[in-house]
N, C-alpha and C positions, 0 to 999 in steps of 0.2 A: 505493501499499500504507501504510495506514493505522499509526502505532504506538499502540498503547495503552501510558498508565500502570496503575499496580500496581491504583490505585482505580477507572481505569474497564474493568475486567473485566468486570462484568455488562454494561458498555453495548456491547462487544466480542461478548458472546453474542445480546444482541437485533439489533448490527450482519449478525451472522452469518445471524441467525433472518430475517431484513428479507429477504436478499443469496434464500435460499432459497424465501421466499413468492413474490419474484419470478422467479424461475428457473422455478418453476412455474407462475404466471401465476395462482394465487389472488389475485384483488382484496381478499373478505372476512381474509383469513389478512393480505395485506400492510397492509392498515385498521388490524385490529387489534395488529399487533404493530409500526407506525408511532408509535401511542397511548401502546402502553407504554414505546417509545422517549422517545418524548417528556417522559413523567412522569417516567421515570428522569434524562435531563436534566437536568431542573429540580431534581429533590431533593437528583443528586449535585451539583451545579454551584452552588446557592446556598447550599450550607454548606459551602464549600472552609474548610481549615486552611493558616493560612499556609505552612506546607511542601509542603501540594498546590499555594496557587500559586507557592511556587519551582519545582516539578518542569515545571510550565507553562512559566516562562519559558521554561526550562532545554528544552522539547520539541525533540527532533532536525529536527522538520520546522515547527518554526515559522518565520514571516518573516526572513530577516533584513535587513541594511543594505540588500542587491545587489538583492536579491528587489522590495523597496519601489522601492528605487530604480528598479527596468524598470519594476514597475507605472503609478506616476505623473509618471515624466518622461520629457521628447522631447525630440529635440536634444542631447540628454546628451553631454560630451565630460569627461573622465577626465582628472584632474589628479595627476601623478608627483612627487614627489621632494620633499627638503624644503631642495635648494641645499646643505645641510652633510656630510650623509654618504651617504643614498641612497634608496631607495622603501620604506615598511613598509607591508605588503602588508595588514597586521591595520587600518590604517586606510584608506579611501578617500574621498575626495576626488572631485564632480562639478560642471559646472555646465553647466545645464540651462532648461528653462522645468518648471515643475508650476502647470497649469492657466492656461497665457498668463504666467504670471507670471517671470520672470529668476531663477533660484535658485542661489545656491553650497549644495550638499548635501555633509555630512560626516557618513563612518556609520564606526562599528567592524565588523568583519563577522568574525565566526569558522570559515565555512566546511565544508561536506560530503562527507565521503567522508576518509580519513588522510588521503590523498597532499594536498587541499586542507584543512583543515584543520592541517595541518603548515605549509605552505605562506602559511597565515592565523593563525599561530603561537597556534592558538587563541583568536583574538578577542584578545589582548592585546598592547596596539601597545610598541612600543618608544619613545626620547624621538624618535626623529626622525619617526613617526606624529604625536606630538604636534606638532612643531614645521613639520611639512607641513599639519597644520589648522591652525597660527596663519598659514602664509602663504597658505593659501587662503581665511581670513575675510579678511585686510588686503586682498588681491584685491579682492575682494568691494566694502570699505569703498571702495577707490579708483573704482571704479565703481557704484559705489550699488547694490549688489545684497542683496536679504537673502538671512538662512543659517540652514540648515534642518541639526540636526545630529539624529542617530540614535544611541542609547546600548545599547552590549550587549556588554560586555567582562566579565569575572569581576577584570578588576582590569588596574593596567600589568602588564608585563611585571619579574618582578621578578630577574632575571638578572643574571650579573658584568657583563657588556656594558653592559648597560643601564648598570646604575648607573656605570659608569664615561663612559656618555657622559650622564650627568646627567638623569636621570628625575625627579628630584625636581624638579630645576630646571625640565623642560621642563612640569611637571604647572603647576608655580607659574606659570610665563610667564605660561602660556594662561588662569590664573586672574584675574593682574594686569590681560594685555594685554583681554581680553572685557571688562568691568566698562566700557570705555570705547569700546569701537566704536559706528561713526556710524550702525550700520544694524540694522534689525530683527534679532534673534536668536531661534530660535524653539530651542527642543533638547526631545527628545522620546526616554522611556526605551520604548524595546520589547522589550526581553528581559530581560537582567540586567544592572544598576547595580552595579557592583564598585567602591568605594573610590576613590582620587583617578583609575583607568583612565575613572570616570565623569567625575566631579568635572571632568577634562581638556576634556569639550566640554559641558559641563553646565550653566556660567556665561550665565544668558539672559534676555531680555526675559518670556519664556513658560517654564514647567516643566514641560512635563503624562509622566505616566505611561500605559502601555497597561494595560486591566482586570488580567489576569495577569503585571505587570511587577513588578521589583523593585529597591531602590534602597539599598543598604546601604552601610557603613561597614568590615566585613568581612563575608566569606564566613560564614555560621552553621558549616559543616565547620572554621573558621581560630578562631572564636568557639567551638567546644565543643572546641577541642584547649587553647587555652589556658586555659579557664575552670575546665573540667572533665576533661580526660586524656582524654579518655573520646569516642571515634568517634557512643556511640549518644543520644547525648544532642543533637544534628546536630536533632530538631524540637524541642528545647525550648529551644536556643539562637536558629530562629529565630522562634519565638512573642516572644519578648525581646527581640532586634533591631528587631519594628513595621518589617518592609522591604516590606512591602505597598503598593499602590496606596491601598488604602481605609484602612490607617495612616496614611500620606503625608499622605496629604489632608487626614483627622482633624487632624494637629496643622500644618498650614497649613506645606509648609513643600514642596508643587508645587501648581500652578493650575488644573490638572484632571486627570480618569480619565479616559480616551478606550475609549468603550463598544465594545470589540471582543464576536465573536459570544460568549454563553452558554459553548458548547461549546469558544473557544479561537479564538484566530486562525488555525492552521494548519488547522483546515476550512473554515475559509471567507475563502482568503488579498486575495479582490477586493473584500472589502466592509469587511474591515480595511484595506484599502492606500486606501480610500477615504476613511473617519472618520479618517484622518492626513491626510489631502489637506485633506480639508476645513477643521479645526482650525487647520493649519499657513495656506490662505487669508484664512480667517476673522480669525488671529491679526494677519495680515498688513496685513489692512485694518484694524483698530484702533489698530495700531502708528504707521502712514501718515497716520493724523489729527491726530498729536500732532506738536511739531515736533521737532527734533531732539534740543535740551535737556531737553521736557518730556522726551521718549523715555528719554533718557539718569540723567534724575533720580529715573521712578519706576525705575529700573533698580537704583540706589542705594539706592532705599531698602527696596526686596524684598529686594537681598541684607542690607543691613547690619539688615532685623528678623528673620534666621534664627536661630533658638535662644532667640527673648526670652520672658522671662513674668517672671507674677506670680507673690508668694505672697503 
């Protein structure tokens, strides 16, 4: 069952017409509706607003970290716990193979369905989640295993318990430690990259975004509440924040935009997973061609150039 967004209503109508034509076996009608559907998809998705891209990034059918892990990893084994407090289900770590390359995958997981969303805390990790990620990265470094990080979170969990256990310190520790890890680090924003919750697994040699993903310092809802005290200003805030992949690429804050299907990753998950897999393997090959010192120097130069500008 496909979930349609508000701006996709015309596509929903044509999809239903196509199903009816297929049910009747009318080949002429099928060809006609398919032609109209392709035109409508191209028209709608070639001129999306930033807010519509945000809606696609949050689409309930969009592939999550565990979906990608199941599609691209083989012989995977999950790593649990931070060895200090507990296991955080909002952030998952898997050791396995991607295209024959031994890999440590770290991903933020939102969860589907009410029960699973609560279990995964809606994809908002606690500090023990980020400490688990750091433990997994250190393990990967010990055995010279590259790391792939999948970013998909509204932000780090802001609850009282999380703050008491050092949420900001856990995020800052990851930012500090990841800069000097001596194995290739690839980070890809697959959906919503929110604030420090995304940055905590976003320090890498390569930072890429899926076509319809977003990366922001604050959610548009939070921004509109602070600046205008008006929830109706969410679309204005989304435009002002410049959170889409094309915006970040234009400002040279990311290294690549991964070309998921025009109509969205949720419509063709296998193709999207293969795009992600190919980018990861290509990046690893490039980074393995460098010495460790060259890789660390390039990572340092990349991070320190963020935000540079001339007047």
